[in-house]
N, CA and C of each residue as an Amber inpcrd file, in Angstrom:
protein
   624
 -34.8930000 -31.0910000  14.9170000 -35.3190000 -31.6150000  13.4550000
 -33.5830000 -31.3340000  12.7100000 -33.7190000 -32.8650000  12.2070000
 -32.3840000 -32.9230000  11.8020000 -31.6560000 -32.2670000  10.6020000
 -30.5930000 -32.4990000  10.0140000 -30.1480000 -31.6840000   8.9580000
 -31.1300000 -32.1480000   7.5850000 -31.1290000 -33.4230000   7.4100000
 -31.8660000 -33.8570000   6.0860000 -32.9770000 -33.4540000   6.1740000
 -33.8840000 -33.2530000   7.2940000 -35.4190000 -32.9480000   7.5330000
 -35.4200000 -31.5030000   7.2290000 -34.2630000 -30.4230000   7.9280000
 -34.3350000 -29.1810000   7.2940000 -34.4370000 -29.0980000   5.9340000
 -33.4390000 -29.8020000   5.2840000 -33.1930000 -29.4040000   3.7580000
 -34.4840000 -29.7930000   3.3500000 -34.8570000 -31.0220000   3.3570000
 -36.6580000 -31.5440000   2.7340000 -37.4100000 -30.2140000   3.1080000
 -37.3460000 -29.7000000   4.0220000 -38.3420000 -28.5400000   4.3050000
 -37.8610000 -27.5590000   3.3640000 -36.8980000 -27.3990000   3.2810000
 -36.4400000 -25.8900000   2.2820000 -36.6780000 -26.3130000   1.1390000
 -36.4180000 -27.3880000   0.2420000 -36.6990000 -28.0200000  -0.8660000
 -38.0460000 -27.7660000  -1.0240000 -38.9930000 -28.3170000   0.0550000
 -40.4670000 -28.0000000  -0.2050000 -40.9100000 -26.7980000  -0.1330000
 -40.4830000 -25.9980000   0.6760000 -40.7980000 -24.6350000   0.8620000
 -40.9100000 -24.1570000  -0.6370000 -39.4750000 -24.1400000  -0.8170000
 -39.2890000 -23.5360000  -2.3540000 -40.1840000 -23.7420000  -3.4590000
 -40.6600000 -25.1570000  -3.4980000 -41.1380000 -25.5190000  -4.7240000
 -42.4960000 -25.1900000  -4.5370000 -43.0950000 -25.0060000  -3.0720000
 -44.6000000 -24.7980000  -2.6540000 -44.8840000 -23.2760000  -3.3000000
 -43.6960000 -22.3320000  -2.6670000 -43.9930000 -20.8030000  -3.2100000
 -43.7410000 -20.5630000  -4.5520000 -42.9350000 -20.9740000  -4.9010000
 -42.6940000 -20.8260000  -6.6630000 -44.2250000 -21.1600000  -7.3680000
 -45.1280000 -22.1420000  -7.0020000 -45.9800000 -22.7290000  -7.6150000
 -46.9510000 -21.5980000  -7.3680000 -46.9640000 -21.1420000  -5.9620000
 -48.0600000 -20.0880000  -5.4490000 -47.5460000 -18.8120000  -5.7410000
 -46.8580000 -18.5530000  -6.5760000 -46.6030000 -16.7350000  -6.8270000
 -47.6930000 -15.9590000  -7.2900000 -48.2880000 -16.9360000  -8.3890000
 -49.1400000 -15.9330000  -8.8440000 -50.3910000 -15.2410000  -8.1970000
 -50.5160000 -16.1580000  -6.8710000 -51.5760000 -15.6990000  -6.2470000
 -51.0200000 -14.2830000  -4.9010000 -49.9430000 -14.1880000  -5.3390000
 -49.5830000 -13.4280000  -4.0780000 -50.1540000 -11.8440000  -3.8780000
 -50.4050000 -11.5180000  -5.4400000 -51.1720000 -10.2390000  -5.3890000
 -52.1660000  -9.9360000  -4.6080000 -53.1700000 -11.2650000  -4.6260000
 -54.4230000 -11.3260000  -4.3620000 -54.5420000 -11.4800000  -2.8770000
 -53.2040000 -12.2850000  -2.1530000 -53.0850000 -12.5120000  -0.9980000
 -52.4480000 -11.1890000  -0.1740000 -51.9010000 -10.3380000  -0.9420000
 -51.2740000  -8.8480000  -0.4000000 -52.4530000  -8.1530000  -0.0550000
 -53.3000000  -8.4070000  -1.0380000 -54.6330000  -7.2170000  -0.8820000
 -55.4820000  -7.7060000   0.0260000 -55.4800000  -8.5840000   0.4570000
 -56.3680000  -9.3840000   1.5020000 -55.6390000  -8.8920000   2.7980000
 -54.5650000  -9.0200000   2.8110000 -53.9320000  -8.2700000   4.2670000
 -53.4930000  -6.9130000   4.2790000 -53.6260000  -6.3660000   3.4730000
 -53.0850000  -5.2580000   3.6830000 -53.1040000  -4.0600000   4.7480000
 -54.7310000  -4.0870000   5.1910000 -54.8020000  -3.4270000   6.3730000
 -54.2100000  -3.9880000   7.6780000 -53.5870000  -5.0050000   7.5590000
 -52.8910000  -5.6410000   8.6840000 -51.7270000  -5.2240000   8.6000000
 -50.9470000  -5.3300000   7.5530000 -49.6130000  -4.3660000   7.3060000
 -49.5580000  -3.0090000   7.6480000 -50.7810000  -2.1670000   7.2970000
 -50.5870000  -0.9940000   7.7020000 -50.6850000  -0.7470000   9.3780000
 -51.3740000  -1.9430000   9.9590000 -51.6150000  -1.6140000  11.3950000
 -50.3720000  -2.0150000  12.0710000 -49.4000000  -2.9810000  11.2360000
 -47.8640000  -3.2080000  12.3060000 -47.3260000  -1.8910000  11.8080000
 -47.1550000  -1.5160000  10.6760000 -46.3420000  -0.0480000  10.3640000
 -46.7890000   0.8580000  11.3100000 -47.9230000   1.0440000  11.5900000
 -48.4110000   1.9920000  12.1510000 -48.0560000   2.0920000  13.8270000
 -48.1510000   0.7530000  14.5890000 -47.7860000   0.6080000  15.8930000
 -46.1190000   0.2780000  16.3540000 -45.3830000   0.7330000  15.4110000
 -43.6770000   1.0830000  15.6320000 -43.6250000   2.5030000  15.6700000
 -43.4420000   2.9770000  16.6450000 -43.1950000   4.1400000  16.9050000
 -41.9490000   5.2660000  17.1580000 -40.9310000   4.5300000  17.1320000
 -39.6320000   4.8470000  16.9730000 -39.4830000   5.2830000  15.7190000
 -38.8020000   6.8680000  15.4980000 -38.8450000   7.1340000  14.2390000
 -37.5120000   6.8340000  13.2890000 -36.6930000   6.4130000  14.0020000
 -35.5060000   5.8470000  13.1080000 -35.5360000   4.0350000  13.7910000
 -36.4430000   3.4590000  13.7820000 -36.3470000   2.3060000  14.0760000
 -36.0320000   1.1450000  13.0250000 -34.9540000   0.3200000  13.7170000
 -34.2970000  -1.0350000  12.6130000 -35.6190000  -2.0400000  12.6860000
 -35.5830000  -2.5790000  11.5240000 -36.9580000  -3.6090000  11.2060000
 -36.5520000  -4.4600000  10.5650000 -37.1170000  -5.8350000  11.1320000
 -36.6810000  -6.9960000  10.0380000 -38.1810000  -7.7330000   9.8560000
 -38.0810000  -7.8620000   8.4010000 -39.2310000  -8.7200000   8.3870000
 -39.0860000 -10.0210000   7.8180000 -39.3350000 -11.0760000   8.4200000
 -38.8660000 -12.5580000   8.3050000 -39.8370000 -13.2050000   7.3390000
 -39.4950000 -14.0120000   6.5410000 -40.2000000 -14.6380000   5.1960000
 -41.1090000 -13.6180000   4.8290000 -40.3180000 -12.5310000   4.2330000
 -40.8240000 -11.1270000   3.6250000 -42.0570000 -11.6760000   2.5130000
 -41.5940000 -12.7220000   2.0400000 -42.2350000 -12.9590000   0.4300000
 -41.9800000 -11.8270000  -0.5000000 -43.0300000 -11.6030000  -1.0150000
 -42.7310000 -10.6380000  -2.1400000 -43.0790000  -8.9190000  -1.6710000
 -42.4850000  -8.6400000  -0.6070000 -42.1600000  -7.2820000   0.3380000
 -42.9980000  -6.6520000   0.5190000 -44.6130000  -6.7880000   0.5090000
 -45.3500000  -5.4880000   0.6240000 -45.2250000  -4.9220000   1.8830000
 -45.1900000  -5.8690000   3.3090000 -44.8360000  -5.3280000   4.7010000
 -43.4440000  -4.5350000   4.6750000 -42.5440000  -5.1110000   4.1640000
 -41.4530000  -4.3360000   4.3700000 -41.1680000  -3.0790000   3.4750000
 -41.7960000  -2.7740000   2.3320000 -42.2690000  -1.6270000   1.7690000
 -42.9330000  -0.8180000   2.3760000 -43.9400000  -0.9450000   3.0260000
 -44.8330000  -0.3570000   3.9080000 -44.1350000   0.0000000   5.0150000
 -43.3110000  -0.5940000   5.7420000 -42.3410000  -0.0440000   6.5210000
 -41.3970000   0.6450000   6.2810000 -40.6860000   0.4970000   4.9680000
 -39.7530000   1.7240000   4.3610000 -40.2360000   3.1280000   4.3290000
 -41.8970000   2.9560000   3.7300000 -42.6220000   3.9550000   3.5490000
 -42.9750000   4.9790000   4.7460000 -42.6830000   4.5300000   5.9240000
 -42.8200000   5.1410000   7.0140000 -41.4990000   5.7450000   7.6540000
 -40.2300000   5.4080000   6.5580000 -39.1000000   5.7110000   7.5050000
 -37.9530000   4.7930000   7.7400000 -38.4520000   3.9190000   8.4380000
 -37.6620000   3.1060000   8.9860000 -36.7230000   2.0910000   8.1740000
 -35.3590000   1.9360000   9.1420000 -34.5040000   0.7830000   8.3080000
 -34.9680000  -0.6740000   8.3220000 -35.0760000  -1.0700000   7.0290000
 -35.8570000  -2.2150000   7.2190000 -34.9510000  -3.5200000   6.0140000
 -35.0140000  -4.5810000   7.0730000 -34.2320000  -5.7760000   6.0860000
 -35.4840000  -6.6560000   6.0400000 -35.7300000  -7.2930000   4.6180000
 -37.0260000  -8.1670000   4.5830000 -36.0190000  -9.4180000   4.0090000
 -36.1570000 -10.6280000   4.7220000 -35.6320000 -11.7500000   4.4560000
 -36.5530000 -13.1630000   4.2220000 -35.8560000 -13.6940000   3.2660000
 -36.7900000 -14.8760000   3.1210000 -36.0530000 -15.8110000   2.2720000
 -36.2680000 -17.5360000   2.6490000 -35.7830000 -18.5440000   1.7770000
 -36.3010000 -18.6610000   0.4230000 -36.9450000 -18.0630000  -0.2700000
 -37.3600000 -18.0530000  -1.3990000 -36.3900000 -16.8970000  -2.0040000
 -35.9660000 -17.3250000  -2.9880000 -35.1890000 -16.4660000  -4.3210000
 -36.0890000 -16.0480000  -4.9950000 -37.3000000 -17.0170000  -5.4440000
 -38.3840000 -16.5260000  -6.4940000 -39.0580000 -14.8710000  -6.0710000
 -39.6200000 -15.2280000  -4.9060000 -40.2040000 -14.2920000  -3.7030000
 -39.4250000 -13.1550000  -3.8160000 -37.8410000 -13.1830000  -3.6270000
 -37.2610000 -12.0800000  -3.4170000 -36.8280000 -11.5510000  -4.8800000
 -37.1830000 -12.0270000  -5.9920000 -36.8560000 -11.1640000  -7.2360000
 -38.1490000 -10.4040000  -7.4950000 -39.4410000 -10.6750000  -7.1300000
 -40.2540000  -9.7620000  -6.9810000 -40.1430000  -8.5790000  -6.1490000
 -39.8720000  -8.6670000  -5.2580000 -39.5250000  -7.9010000  -4.0470000
 -38.7400000  -6.9660000  -4.4020000 -37.3290000  -7.4420000  -5.0430000
 -36.4990000  -6.3550000  -5.4500000 -37.0750000  -5.1240000  -6.5390000
 -37.7900000  -6.3260000  -7.2260000 -38.2770000  -5.3360000  -8.3600000
 -39.3120000  -3.9740000  -7.9680000 -39.9770000  -4.6870000  -6.8450000
 -41.0650000  -3.3330000  -6.3840000 -40.3460000  -2.3780000  -5.7320000
 -39.1600000  -2.5590000  -5.3030000 -38.3140000  -1.8340000  -4.3120000
 -37.4050000  -0.8990000  -5.3480000 -37.9530000   0.2970000  -6.0300000
 -37.2200000   0.9750000  -6.6110000 -36.7180000   2.4860000  -6.0990000
 -37.6220000   2.6530000  -5.0090000 -37.3670000   4.0750000  -4.2960000
 -36.5920000   4.3810000  -2.8560000 -36.6140000   2.8130000  -2.2440000
 -36.1600000   3.0930000  -1.0080000 -34.9290000   2.8230000  -0.3780000
 -34.0160000   3.4730000  -0.1770000 -32.7210000   3.3320000  -0.0270000
 -32.3000000   2.6100000   1.4610000 -33.3980000   2.6530000   2.2390000
 -33.5700000   2.1860000   3.8510000 -34.0220000   0.7190000   3.8560000
 -33.9260000   0.1950000   2.3780000 -34.7020000  -1.3140000   2.3220000
 -33.6910000  -2.1970000   1.8460000 -33.5500000  -3.2860000   1.9220000
 -32.7700000  -4.4790000   1.8660000 -33.2390000  -5.8790000   1.8810000
 -33.6020000  -6.4260000   0.9410000 -33.9060000  -7.4940000   0.7580000
 -32.7500000  -8.7610000   0.8010000 -32.9410000  -9.7200000   1.4650000
 -32.1390000 -10.5920000   1.6940000 -32.1830000 -11.9750000   1.4810000
 -31.7760000 -13.1800000   1.1390000 -31.9190000 -14.5180000   0.9070000
 -31.4560000 -14.9520000   1.9480000 -32.1990000 -15.7160000   3.0310000
 -31.7880000 -16.3140000   4.3780000 -32.9780000 -17.1690000   4.8690000
 -32.4800000 -17.7740000   6.1400000 -33.2780000 -18.5540000   6.8600000
 -33.8420000 -17.9500000   8.1230000 -35.0040000 -17.4470000   8.2960000
 -35.4530000 -17.0370000   9.4270000 -35.0850000 -17.7020000  10.9050000
 -35.1120000 -19.1940000  10.5280000 -34.6080000 -19.9950000  11.8490000
 -33.4430000 -19.6650000  12.2860000 -32.3280000 -19.2020000  11.4370000
 -31.3240000 -19.3360000  11.9390000 -30.4880000 -17.6820000  11.0130000
 -30.4510000 -16.9150000  11.3430000 -30.0430000 -15.6950000  10.5310000
 -28.9340000 -15.2340000  10.8700000 -28.1350000 -14.3500000  10.2320000
 -26.9420000 -14.0610000  10.6370000 -26.6840000 -12.6950000  11.7830000
 -27.5280000 -12.2970000  11.7020000 -27.9860000 -10.9870000  12.6840000
 -27.5620000 -10.9920000  13.9440000 -26.8500000 -10.2890000  14.6800000
 -26.2550000 -10.3670000  15.9090000 -27.6040000  -9.9920000  16.9660000
 -27.2030000 -10.5190000  18.4660000 -28.3310000 -10.2120000  19.3560000
 -28.9050000  -8.9240000  19.5800000 -30.1520000  -8.7380000  19.7130000
 -30.6190000  -7.3570000  19.7570000 -30.4080000  -6.3000000  19.1760000
 -30.4330000  -6.7700000  17.7810000 -30.4200000  -5.5820000  16.5910000
 -31.3500000  -4.6240000  16.0570000 -32.7870000  -5.3610000  16.6300000
 -33.8880000  -4.7030000  15.7590000 -34.8760000  -4.1700000  16.8620000
 -35.2180000  -2.9810000  16.3550000 -36.1420000  -2.6810000  17.6250000
 -37.5720000  -3.5560000  17.1510000 -37.6650000  -3.7020000  16.3310000
 -39.1010000  -4.8250000  15.8330000 -39.0270000  -5.6770000  15.3670000
 -39.5980000  -6.8980000  15.1670000 -39.5580000  -8.3580000  14.1280000
 -40.9570000  -8.4840000  13.7180000 -41.0320000  -8.7290000  12.6190000
 -42.1160000  -9.2640000  11.9190000 -42.4140000 -10.4880000  11.2110000
 -43.3230000 -11.1470000  11.6020000 -43.7270000 -12.6020000  10.4560000
 -44.8490000 -12.4850000   9.9540000 -45.1830000 -12.5730000   8.8960000
 -46.6830000 -12.3750000   8.2050000 -46.9450000 -13.8970000   7.3210000
 -47.9750000 -14.3740000   7.8490000 -48.6770000 -15.5320000   7.6530000
 -47.3230000 -16.5960000   6.7890000 -46.5090000 -16.7600000   7.9860000
 -45.2520000 -17.5710000   7.6780000 -45.0310000 -18.7950000   8.4800000
 -45.9230000 -18.5890000   9.5890000 -45.7720000 -19.9200000  10.6480000
 -46.3740000 -20.8780000  10.3450000 -47.8790000 -20.6910000   9.6990000
 -48.2880000 -21.7570000   9.6690000 -48.0720000 -22.8170000   8.0480000
 -47.1800000 -22.2920000   7.2680000 -46.4990000 -23.0920000   6.6470000
 -44.9000000 -23.4560000   7.0240000 -45.2690000 -23.9150000   8.2520000
 -43.8030000 -24.2670000   8.5150000 -43.6180000 -25.0950000   9.4790000
 -42.7390000 -26.6730000   9.2560000 -43.1350000 -27.5990000  10.6030000
 -42.8490000 -27.0690000  11.8870000 -43.5340000 -27.8820000  12.9520000
 -43.8240000 -27.1770000  14.2360000 -42.1430000 -26.6930000  14.9920000
 -41.4180000 -27.4740000  14.6410000 -39.8930000 -27.0810000  14.9790000
 -39.6330000 -26.0790000  14.3610000 -39.7010000 -25.7190000  13.2690000
 -39.3250000 -24.6260000  12.4290000 -39.9140000 -23.5450000  12.9620000
 -41.3180000 -23.5260000  13.2420000 -41.7700000 -22.2560000  13.9990000
 -41.2440000 -21.6180000  15.2650000 -41.2090000 -22.8950000  15.8310000
 -40.6580000 -22.6890000  17.1460000 -39.0020000 -22.1100000  17.0750000
 -38.1490000 -22.6020000  16.2050000 -37.1770000 -21.9010000  16.1060000
 -37.0150000 -20.7790000  15.8690000 -38.1750000 -20.3210000  14.7520000
 -38.1370000 -18.5850000  14.4630000 -38.7480000 -18.0010000  15.3390000
 -39.5230000 -18.1490000  15.9850000 -39.8370000 -17.3750000  16.9200000
 -38.7970000 -17.1650000  18.1000000 -37.9000000 -18.1390000  18.1510000
 -37.0490000 -17.7870000  19.0070000 -35.8970000 -16.8190000  18.9330000
 -36.0290000 -17.1970000  17.1770000 -34.7580000 -16.1540000  16.6650000
 -35.2210000 -14.8010000  16.5410000 -36.6680000 -14.4980000  16.2440000
 -36.9970000 -13.1270000  16.6330000 -36.9650000 -12.7730000  18.0170000
 -36.9860000 -13.3930000  18.8840000 -36.8110000 -12.8080000  20.4220000
 -35.2230000 -12.3590000  20.5720000 -34.4290000 -13.4300000  20.2100000
 -32.7410000 -13.0320000  20.0610000 -32.2430000 -11.7110000  19.4640000
 -33.1090000 -11.5120000  17.9830000 -32.5540000 -10.8120000  17.4360000
 -33.2760000  -9.2090000  17.4690000 -34.1540000  -9.2910000  18.2650000
 -34.7530000  -8.0500000  18.8620000 -34.7580000  -7.7110000  19.8090000
 -34.7140000  -6.5700000  20.3150000 -33.9440000  -5.3090000  21.6260000
 -35.1340000  -6.2510000  22.9040000 -34.5710000  -6.5290000  23.9160000
 -35.1780000  -5.9050000  25.3200000 -36.4580000  -4.8870000  25.0110000
 -37.5550000  -5.3460000  25.3760000 -38.5760000  -4.5170000  25.3030000
 -39.3360000  -3.8920000  23.5480000 -38.1210000  -4.6130000  23.1100000
 -38.8130000  -4.2030000  21.4460000 -39.8960000  -5.0100000  20.8820000
 -40.3720000  -4.8000000  19.9770000 -41.9390000  -5.4610000  19.6910000
 -41.4030000  -6.5590000  18.2130000 -42.3810000  -7.5780000  18.7760000
 -42.5660000  -8.6180000  17.6880000 -43.9650000  -8.9960000  17.4760000
 -44.2160000  -8.8610000  15.9180000 -45.5100000  -8.8840000  15.2460000
 -45.4570000 -10.4620000  14.7920000 -46.8390000 -10.7130000  14.5820000
 -46.7780000 -11.8980000  14.1390000 -48.6030000 -11.6760000  13.3060000
 -48.4430000 -12.0590000  12.2040000 -49.5390000 -11.8860000  11.5270000
 -50.1470000 -13.3320000  11.0230000 -51.1690000 -13.8310000  11.3420000
 -51.5160000 -15.3660000  11.4140000 -53.0430000 -15.3180000  11.0320000
 -53.4640000 -16.4690000  10.8300000 -54.8010000 -17.3390000  10.7020000
 -55.2210000 -17.0300000  11.7970000 -56.3620000 -16.9130000  12.1930000
 -57.2450000 -16.9010000  13.8720000 -58.1010000 -18.1280000  13.4690000
 -56.9130000 -19.2160000  14.5210000 -57.6150000 -20.5250000  14.4000000
 -58.7970000 -20.8090000  15.6620000 -58.9580000 -19.5910000  16.3090000
 -60.0720000 -19.7960000  16.9680000 -61.4190000 -19.7910000  16.1740000
 -61.3600000 -18.9730000  14.9270000 -62.3730000 -18.8980000  14.0280000
 -62.4840000 -19.6540000  13.0610000 -62.0940000 -21.3620000  13.2080000
 -62.2480000 -22.3670000  12.4570000 -63.3840000 -22.4100000  11.9890000
 -63.7550000 -22.3950000  10.7690000 -64.9810000 -22.7500000   9.8660000
 -64.8480000 -23.2500000   8.5430000 -65.8880000 -23.1670000   7.8680000
 -65.6770000 -23.5010000   6.3820000 -64.7380000 -22.6560000   5.2760000
 -64.4030000 -21.3460000   5.6910000 -63.5570000 -20.5410000   5.0860000
 -62.3640000 -21.3720000   5.4300000 -61.4400000 -22.1140000   6.7710000
 -60.3950000 -22.9580000   6.4350000 -60.4350000 -24.3620000   5.7130000
 -61.9030000 -24.8810000   5.7110000 -61.6380000 -26.0010000   5.1090000
 -61.5220000 -25.7110000   3.2960000 -61.6720000 -24.3360000   2.9470000
 -61.5490000 -24.1110000   1.9000000 -60.1570000 -23.7250000   1.0580000
 -59.3060000 -22.7610000   2.1650000 -58.1300000 -22.4140000   1.8710000
 -57.4240000 -23.8490000   1.9610000 -57.6580000 -24.6390000   2.9700000
 -56.7460000 -25.5110000   3.0070000 -56.2440000 -26.5000000   1.7010000
 -57.0810000 -26.3530000   0.5390000 -56.9240000 -26.7540000  -0.5910000
 -55.8110000 -26.3890000  -1.1640000 -55.4070000 -25.2560000  -1.3090000
 -54.1620000 -24.8540000  -1.5810000 -52.8560000 -24.5160000  -0.7030000
 -53.3300000 -24.6920000   0.5940000 -52.0410000 -24.2710000   1.5330000
 -51.2560000 -25.3510000   2.0160000 -49.8400000 -25.1320000   2.5670000
 -49.0180000 -26.2340000   2.5160000 -49.5120000 -27.5210000   3.4780000
 -48.3910000 -28.3950000   3.5470000 -49.0850000 -29.6570000   4.3890000
 -48.8060000 -29.2720000   5.6380000 -48.3730000 -28.5900000   6.1990000
 -48.2390000 -28.1000000   7.8550000 -49.4790000 -26.9310000   8.1410000
 -50.1530000 -27.1190000   7.4440000 -51.5280000 -25.7860000   7.9230000
 -52.2520000 -26.5260000   8.8310000 -52.4030000 -27.6210000   8.8340000
 -53.6230000 -28.1320000   9.5110000 -52.9610000 -28.6070000  10.8840000
 -51.7110000 -28.7910000  10.9560000 -50.8090000 -28.6770000  12.4300000
 -51.0880000 -27.5410000  13.1470000 -51.0160000 -26.2750000  12.2530000
 -51.2400000 -24.7020000  12.8940000 -52.4480000 -24.9440000  13.6330000
 -53.3030000 -24.9710000  12.8670000 -54.9070000 -24.8330000  13.0490000
 -54.8470000 -25.7090000  14.4290000 -54.5460000 -26.9900000  14.3710000
 -54.8980000 -27.8370000  15.6780000 -54.2670000 -27.3060000  16.8810000
 -53.0280000 -26.5620000  16.8930000 -52.1480000 -26.1810000  17.6900000
 -52.8780000 -24.6380000  18.2120000 -52.7150000 -23.9030000  17.1680000
 -53.2070000 -22.3070000  17.4470000 -52.1460000 -21.7020000  17.9830000
 -51.9100000 -20.1790000  17.7680000 -50.9000000 -19.4990000  18.1790000
 -50.4550000 -19.3580000  19.6000000 -51.3310000 -19.5060000  20.1130000
 -51.2090000 -19.2830000  21.3230000 -50.2280000 -20.4550000  22.2440000
 -50.3680000 -21.9260000  21.6660000 -49.4410000 -22.8450000  21.8450000
 -48.2070000 -22.4970000  21.3520000 -47.6610000 -21.9450000  20.3850000
 -46.4720000 -21.5980000  19.6740000 -46.2860000 -20.3300000  20.7880000
 -46.4940000 -19.4920000  21.0720000 -46.1930000 -18.3340000  21.7930000
 -45.6640000 -18.8720000  23.5430000 -46.7690000 -19.5890000  23.7970000
 -46.2860000 -20.1310000  25.1580000 -45.0400000 -21.1140000  25.2150000
 -44.8690000 -21.4980000  24.1200000 -43.7080000 -22.6030000  24.0720000
 -42.3740000 -21.4300000  24.2480000 -42.4730000 -20.4440000  23.4280000
 -41.2540000 -19.2860000  23.4060000 -41.5090000 -18.1490000  24.7260000
 -42.4650000 -18.5810000  25.4550000 -42.7420000 -17.3340000  26.3850000
 -42.7400000 -15.8060000  25.6830000 -43.6730000 -16.0380000  25.1980000
 -44.1520000 -14.7040000  24.4690000 -45.5570000 -14.6860000  24.8590000
 -45.8280000 -12.9820000  25.3400000 -47.0880000 -12.9630000  25.6380000
 -47.8300000 -11.4050000  24.6530000 -49.1240000 -11.7920000  24.2550000
 -49.4510000 -10.9150000  23.5900000 -49.8730000  -9.5240000  24.3630000
 -49.6900000  -8.5720000  23.7650000 -50.0610000  -7.3310000  24.4500000
 -51.2440000  -6.2590000  23.7170000 -51.0550000  -7.0150000  22.4860000
 -52.3790000  -6.2700000  21.7350000 -52.7190000  -7.3510000  20.2520000
 -54.1550000  -7.3380000  20.2110000 -54.2690000  -8.1900000  18.9600000
 -55.7310000  -7.4430000  17.8520000 -55.2250000  -7.6140000  16.9280000
 -56.4990000  -7.3040000  16.0130000 -56.5540000  -7.9850000  14.8370000
 -58.0310000  -8.1470000  14.7410000 -58.3350000  -9.1060000  13.5400000
 -58.7710000  -7.8690000  12.0370000 -58.6280000  -8.5040000  11.2290000
 -58.7690000  -8.1980000  10.0950000 -59.9400000  -7.9570000  10.1490000
 -61.0830000  -7.1910000   8.7610000 -61.9930000  -6.9270000   8.6480000
 -63.0200000  -7.9140000   8.5230000 -62.4570000  -9.4130000   8.1840000
 -63.1320000 -10.6660000   7.9160000 -63.0470000 -11.4160000   9.1030000
 -62.4220000 -10.9490000   9.7890000 -62.2470000 -11.7280000  11.3160000
 -61.7780000 -13.0310000  10.8330000 -60.9350000 -13.3920000  10.0460000
 -60.3180000 -14.4420000   9.9110000 -58.7260000 -14.6600000   9.8370000
 -58.0430000 -13.4490000   9.9250000 -56.6300000 -13.2120000   9.8500000
 -56.3070000 -12.1130000  11.1930000 -55.3240000 -12.2400000  12.0660000
 -55.3360000 -11.1170000  13.1350000 -53.7290000 -10.9420000  13.0500000
 -53.6090000  -9.4700000  13.3970000 -51.9810000  -9.3930000  14.0760000
 -52.1710000  -9.2450000  15.6680000 -50.7770000  -9.9110000  16.0730000
 -50.3310000 -10.0910000  17.5040000 -49.2650000  -9.4640000  17.7090000
 -49.1090000  -8.2420000  18.7450000 -47.8410000  -7.8300000  18.9760000
 -47.6390000  -8.1090000  20.6070000 -46.2840000  -8.4860000  20.5000000
 -46.1820000  -8.9530000  21.8120000 -44.5550000  -7.8450000  22.0770000
 -44.5240000  -7.8420000  23.4920000 -43.2540000  -7.1140000  23.9150000
 -42.1550000  -7.9400000  24.3160000 -40.8610000  -7.8910000  23.9470000
 -40.0250000  -8.9990000  23.9010000 -39.0500000  -8.5280000  25.3850000
 -39.9340000  -9.2320000  26.1790000 -39.2280000  -9.3850000  27.3140000
 -38.3800000 -10.3860000  27.9950000 -36.9590000  -9.9440000  27.8620000
 -35.4920000 -10.9190000  27.6850000 -35.2750000 -11.2840000  29.2680000
């Protein structure tokens, strides 16, 4: 993807999420159980964790509540303003403005990396770059978590939510998460659906 296309995506991304900010309270409520699932599956007490495309910060805050050292990174300054307002108590949590496809962090820095409902809002090339970046900055044998729509259960539900989803959503549903994981050689070791069986958490072991 060329620089001009990346800039166009970033502009589209910022406008899209600024428009959808009022809905994020309901979205976070909907996926709260999966946020808890991720937090509970990181067993190292002093783990360093990065939450990519962290949005308004709910997953990152849940991780900080468990005592982990957490970075929440997002491309949207509007999202991060809300996330920072929520973070009134956790010294071990930092919110950073940045691009998940090309972070400033060194190799093998984090024990776990996470992205929640972010990949389906990205062009295919960007989604692949983000997954590769997660592999790069996560330690060998570290954990990579993805919370996403379960495309295998395509139904009337997806036709409804597509009304307000980004223009990249249909390609994600058509390709499916296995397609993206195969491209970057990530293999799930654990999967769990939410109670509505429309979203799922996927855990991969980072075998470098």
